[in-house]
N, C-alpha and C positions, 0 to 999 in steps of 0.2 A: 875525098880520101879514098884510097884503094881498099876494097874489101879484103879481109884476111882470107888466106887460103885455108880451107878445111882439108884435113888429111887423116889417113888411117894411122893410128899409133899401135894397135894391137889386134890380133886375130886369134880366136879360140874356137876349137871344135869340141863338141861334147858327143862322142860316139853313142853313149848310152844315156838316155834321158835320166836326169837327177844324179848321175855320177859325175865326179870331177872330170875335167877335160884336159886338153893339151894345147899349148900355145904353138902357133905355126907362123912362119913368115909369109907363106903364100898358100892359097887354097883354090882348088877348082870350084866353080859354081855350077850347080845343077838346078833343075826346076824346083827341087825340094830344099834348096839352100846350099850351104857349103858341103862339098863331098865328104861323106863320113860323119856328118853331124846329125845326131838324134834319129838315126835309122834303126836303133835298137831301143827297147824299153823293157821295164820290169813290170810284171803283173803277178797277181796272186793266183792260187790254184783254179779259181773260177774265171780268170781272165780280166778281172778289174785292174786298172792301172794302179801301180804303187809308186809314189813319188816321195821325195825327201820332205814334203810337207808333213807327212805322217810318219815316215821312216827316216829320221835324221841320219842314221848310220850310213845311208847310201852316199851322202856327201863326203864321207870318209874314205870311200872307194874311188878308184880312178879308172878310166878307160882310154886306151890309145887306139887310133885307127890303124888297120893293117891293109896292105895292098890287096885288092880284090874285094874290099868291103868287109873284111873280117875285123875283129876287135880283140885287143889284149886287155884282160881284166887284172887290176892290180890292187893289192891291199897290203898294208904294213904287216910284216911277220908271216906272210902267206905266199906260197909259190904262185907266180902269175899263171893265168890260164888264157890260152889263145883259142878263139872260137871262130870258125869259118861260117860264112853265110849259109844257112840251112836250106839251100835252094830246092833240094829234093824232098824236104819234109812236107807233109800234108798240113795245110793251114789249120789253126785252132781258133776258137772263138776268143775275141778280146773286146773290151768295152772302152773304145776311144771315140770321141766325137768324130763322125765321118769315116770311121774304119772299124769293121766288126770282125775281121780275121787278121792273123799274122802268122808267120812261120816260126815254130818253136826251135830254140837252139839245142835243146836236148838235156838229158839227165845230168851230164857232167857240169854244164854251166849252171843249171838250176841248183845243183848241190853246192857249188861254190858260193853262189849268192846267198842261199839259205844259211850256210854256215857262218857267213860274215855278218848277216843282219839278225839272225836268230829267229826267223819266222819263215814259213814256206813261201818260196818265191820261184818265179819262172822268168827266163829271158826269152824275148821274142824279137823277131826281125821283120822290118817292113821291106818287102821285096821290091824289085825294080819296076814291077808292073802295077804296084799299088797306086791308086789315084785318090789320096785323101784330100778333100777340098778344104779351102779356107771358108769359114762360115761367112755368109753375106753381112751379118750384123757385126762382124769383126773386120770388115773391109775387103772381103773376098770377092773375086770376080770369076766369071766363067773361064775355065782352063787352068786356074791356079792349082798348084799341088803343094801339099805340106808334108813335112816329115812327121815324127811324133812330137814336134814342138807344140807348145800350147796353142798358139794362135796364128803364127806366120813363120816362114822359114828363117828369117834373119832378124836378130835382135841387136840394136845399136844403142850404145850409151856414149856420153860426151865427157871429156876431161873437165871442161869448164862447168858443166852442170853438176858433176860430182863434187867439184871444189865448192860450189855454192851450197850444195846440200850439206857438206861437212861443216861449212861455216854456220849454217842454221842449227845443225846438231850440237855444235859447241855452244852456241847461244842458249839453246834449250837447257843443256846441262848446267851452265853457269847460273841461269835464272832460277833453277830448281835447287841450287846448292849441291849438285852432284859432282863427283870426280869425273872429269872429262875422259872419255874413252879414246882409244886410238882412232884416227880417221878411218872411215870406211873405204874399202877398195872396190874396184869394179867387180871383183869376184862375187860380192854379195848379190849382184844382179845377173850374173851369168850371161854377159853379152857375147855375141859372135864377133862384133866389130866395135872397137873404141875409136872415137875420132877426137880431134882437137882443132882449134882455130875459129870456132863459132862462139857467139854470145851464149851465156847460160840459157838452156832450154829453148834455143832457137830451133832445135829439131822438132819441137811440138808442131811447128807450122810447115814442115816439109811435106810437099806433095809427092816428091820422088827425089832420087839422087842417082847420079852416075858415079860409081866407085871404080876408078881406073877406066876401063872400057866397057864395064858391065852396067846396064841400066836396071834400076829397081823402082818399084812403086811403093809408096808408104801406105800401109793398111790402117794403122791406128797407133796412138800413144799407148805405152805399155802399162797396164794396171799391175800393181805390186801386191804380193801376198806374203804370208808368214814366212816363206822360205828366205826372204831377205833378212830376217831377224836372227838367223842361225849363224853363229860364228864358225867359219870354215875350219879353224884349228881345233877348238874345244868341242864343237857341235852343241854348245849351249845356246839358249835363246835370250834375247834382251828385247827392249821395247823399240829400239832403233833398227832401221830408219823409219818404220811405219809411223811412230809417234810424231816425228818431225814432218814427214811428208803429209800427214793428216792435217797439220797446222798450215802448211804452205802450198800443198799440191793436192788438194782434195776437191773433187767435183764428181757429179753423177754417182755418188755413193761409194767411190773408190779412191785410192791414192795412186799417183802416176809418176813414172820415171823411165826415160828411154822411149824408143819407138820401135815398131816392127815394120820390116820391109819384105817384099816378095819380088823375085826376079821378073823382069818383063820378058815374056816369051814371044817368039822363040829366041833362045840364046845362041850366040855365035859359037862356032866350033872352038874348043879350047878356052872357053870363057874362064877367067880366074881373077882374083883380087889379091893384093899383097900389101903388107905393111909399107907405108910410105906413099901409097896411091893417093892422088888428089881426089877429093869428093866434090863433085859439081852438083850443087843442090838446086832442086826445083822448088822454089818458095811457094 
């Protein structure tokens, strides 16, 4: 029997960590992942990272990448704000694993975020010279570079794995006599790449993959946190999918869904991936 073809069905870039992103048909690939993905982040006045795990309102905001590395901040009922990369700004202290400084976007961007979320916030940018490594215990190797992403530059989920998870979630609700909720979408997991054509959870065993013409190395299966329980429309939380993942996909004290990849360096000039690209898997 001929093996099914695995291919890309969706690409998403998240210019600002924890804000909503934008779907794209094609994306350039850099050492840190998709161009324009998670090169900006939100911190508190002391430089500690602030994510949607503790500030759910961030998920109600959206960011679009601009040419040259800038970002457009968007919120319902508020004028958008375009922010250019603050290349001339002096770095300020931040507290990210593997990165202790970043360049501040400035008072206007800080004020915009603070007004939307209701607490003092700052926007910072990872400049082009930053070399944030991937931790060895998370599959990192010498020379790897990460954006402000949690653990690796590229996050991948599978259509068939999500379908299996939704079947399990429905089974759990029916067993408990609960009203079934709407099926979960990939947005709950914030992947950069969605693929189809493989068996459910086949991605757990990937060593690497070539997406289009770009080679990637798998770093680890993705452990899931409370952010996946936040409904993207209402910003309210529920028990799913963590409750069901804990039943079917729990090991090493965590729940797991999706995988993380990092580009194999050096990248060819003009490296990019696109919706429809074939994914050739290294099993």
